[in-house]
ZAMIKE-49573 format. One line per field, with one value per residue (C-alpha): y, x, z; residue number from 1. Coordinates in nm, 3 decimals. Each point is the difference from the previous one (the first is absolute). Layout:
BEGIN
py (Y,...) .
px (X,...) .
pz (Z,...) .
seq (NUM,...) .
This chain:
BEGIN
py (14.835,-0.122,-0.132,-0.325,-0.057,0.067,-0.256,-0.249,0.048,0.028,-0.315,0.124,0.349,-0.140,-0.182,0.321,0.228,-0.046,0.063,0.317,0.134,-0.096,0.113,-0.242,-0.302,-0.341,0.086,0.301,-0.222,-0.241,0.292,0.064,-0.373,0.020,0.326,-0.004,0.272,-0.072,0.310,0.236,-0.176,-0.006,0.367,0.085,-0.188,0.196,0.321,-0.098,-0.141,0.248,0.310,-0.012,0.177,-0.226,0.123,-0.063,-0.355,-0.070,0.148,-0.213,-0.316,0.075,0.094,-0.308,-0.232,0.148,-0.052,-0.358,-0.079,0.154,-0.211,-0.313,0.059,0.049,-0.323,-0.194,0.150) .
px (10.561,0.327,-0.022,0.174,-0.248,-0.292,0.130,0.059,-0.352,-0.168,-0.211,-0.152,-0.041,-0.155,-0.262,-0.106,0.016,-0.352,-0.140,0.205,-0.048,-0.329,0.115,0.293,-0.096,0.160,0.147,0.171,0.153,0.122,0.189,0.167,0.080,0.194,0.180,0.366,-0.054,-0.345,-0.018,0.052,-0.259,-0.253,0.054,-0.043,-0.331,-0.121,0.095,-0.192,-0.310,-0.037,0.175,0.253,0.331,0.302,0.041,-0.368,0.023,0.302,-0.179,-0.310,0.205,0.187,-0.314,-0.197,0.294,0.055,-0.369,0.017,0.308,-0.162,-0.314,0.208,0.196,-0.323,-0.143,0.312,0.015) .
pz (13.453,-0.139,-0.359,0.098,0.285,-0.233,-0.248,0.282,0.139,-0.340,0.036,0.325,-0.142,-0.316,0.202,0.174,-0.303,-0.130,0.350,0.043,-0.353,-0.165,-0.345,0.005,-0.212,-0.034,-0.340,0.161,0.266,-0.268,-0.156,0.334,0.034,-0.326,0.081,0.095,0.262,0.141,0.222,-0.294,-0.214,0.283,0.083,-0.369,-0.009,0.303,-0.176,-0.313,0.169,0.285,-0.130,0.283,-0.021,0.039,0.358,0.082,-0.140,0.224,0.302,-0.059,-0.041,0.323,0.193,-0.094,0.056,0.348,0.082,-0.128,0.211,0.309,-0.046,-0.057,0.319,0.197,-0.137,0.102,0.350) .
seq (1,2,3,4,5,6,7,8,9,10,11,12,13,14,15,16,17,18,19,20,21,22,23,24,25,26,27,28,29,30,31,32,33,34,35,36,37,38,39,40,41,42,43,44,45,46,47,48,49,50,51,52,53,54,55,56,57,58,59,60,61,62,63,64,65,66,67,68,69,70,71,72,73,74,75,76,77) .
């Protein structure tokens, strides 16, 4: 996922975050809200909370976003 797209879709992504990652708390999401580059802050939180490498955090973000978009398209169709 492109960093600009992540920042653009942050509100949608934020709403799904606690469903996708149970360790992600509201206060963590507030930190991302305040970050200049939301993708980097979010990926860092995934690294800290789940022990992901930077690459694994990016892969998980991309995977779950792709699944979300696929489900949204099915619901619309």
